[in-house]
N, C-alpha and C positions, 0 to 999 in steps of 0.2 A: 696758430696765424698760421694762415694759409699761403702754400709755395704758389709764386707765378706760373702760369701753366708753362711750357715751352712750345712757344712756335717753329714749328718746321718748314723749311723753302718749298713755296707751292711747285709746281711744275710751270712751267713758261707757257705750254698748252692751254692750264686751267683759265689763266692772268690774262691774255692775249684771246683766248678762244673767243669770248661775244665782240670784242671790237674786230678782228679778223671777221668772224662770222656776218657782222653786218655788211660789211664790206663786200663778202661774196654775195649775199643776199639782194644786194642792188643791182649786181652785177649779173641775175637772175639764178645764179645757182644756189640749188636748196642746200648743200652740204660742200664743205671744201675739200673733200675726195677728190671730185674730179678734174680739180686743177693737181692736188698735191699727188694724187695716185694716176697722174696723167700717161706715165711712158707706161705702168702695169694695164692701161684700159686700151690704150690705143697699139701698144707694140712699142719697140724700141726705136722701129725703124720710122714710123709715122712721126712717135713721139720728138724725135733727133731734129724735124725739121718743122715741127708746129705746138701750138700752145693755145688752150682754149684762153677767150676773152671774156665771153658771157654768154647768155643763152638769151633769147628774145623768144617770150611765149607771147601768142597771139590772145585776144580777148576770150571768154569761156562764151560757149553759146547759153542759151537758156535753161538747158539741163542742168545748168551749172558744172557742166564737165570740160577737163581744159583739153583743148588739142595740142597735137604733140608740138614744139618748138624749135627753132633754129639754132643750134651751136654754130658761134661765130669764132673762129681761128686764126690766129695769126700765124701764118706762114713765113717764110723764107721764100725771098723770089724765086730763084731757080725750082725749088722743088714744090712751087704751088701746082702747075699742070699735074703729077705725078698724084698729089695729095687730092688734088681733085677728081682723079678717078678711081680712088680710095674712098669717095665717099659714102658709099652705101656699107663698105664693110666698117669705118670708123661709127657709121649711126647703129649699125647691130652691135658693135663692140660696146659702145656705151649705152645703149639700152639694156643689154646682157647686164652690164654691171648695175644700173639703176634697177632693173629689175621689173622695166615697163617701159612703154612706146612712149619715152619723153622727148627724143629727138627725130623730126622727120627729113630735116635735110641738112646739109652743112652750109657758110658762106664763108669764103676766105677774103682777109686783111693781110696784102702783101706786106710785111716789115719786116724790119731787124728782132729777131728773139731776144728776148728782155733778159734770159738768162748770163749767169755771170760767166766769166772766164773758167776753166778748168783749173783745179786745183792742185791735179797729178801731176802735172807737164813735167815732163823730164828736163833737167838742166844740160846746157851746151857741153859736150866734153871741151875744155880747153884745150888739149892735146890737138884735136880735130882742127879747131878752129886755128892754131899756131901753122898744124900741115898745109891746109888751104890757102893761108896769109903766104906762105912759103911760095905756092903755086902761082902767084901773082904779082911779079915783081917789076910788071911793068905799068904797075900804077901807083905812081911816084906821092899821093898825098894818102901819107900811112894811117890817118882816121877813115879815110874811105875802104883803104885796103881792107883795116880791121871789122870795119860794118860787113863789107861785103864776103869776109871770110867768116864771121858771124852766122850771117846770112845762108850763105853755103853749109855749114854745118848743123844749122835748125833744121834745112830740109833735107839733109842726109841722115839723123837720127831717127831711130825706129820709132 
């Protein structure tokens, strides 16, 4: 009698690769790496304020050649002008990463980034909150005083 073969857990990347890959393909991305490795490609300063949405490809010509596309970036409002000035640098870095002249221009869409909040945020020091609350005796409402003390401690934390 044969023993049943043991099935091992498959990596999540294998299971979701096709589903995620199809979604990225519909957005014009040939691979998921442009999105998942955006910080490495664009640099930490640019990536902190932008994220790729999609690539718009123009129609190919009669010779079957595909002209370079337009990378559409979601950019935080205040940083849009700076990212616009760095469009040439971004095109160069993306093309270098992809290994061919894939991107000719950048289009910006001003909107909040879809990233989640950083998980490594330091907790507010309760001693600092208590000290700040003691410096606010003129505020009669205790809840308001504590809220302002927490705000002050959050602003002062390193």
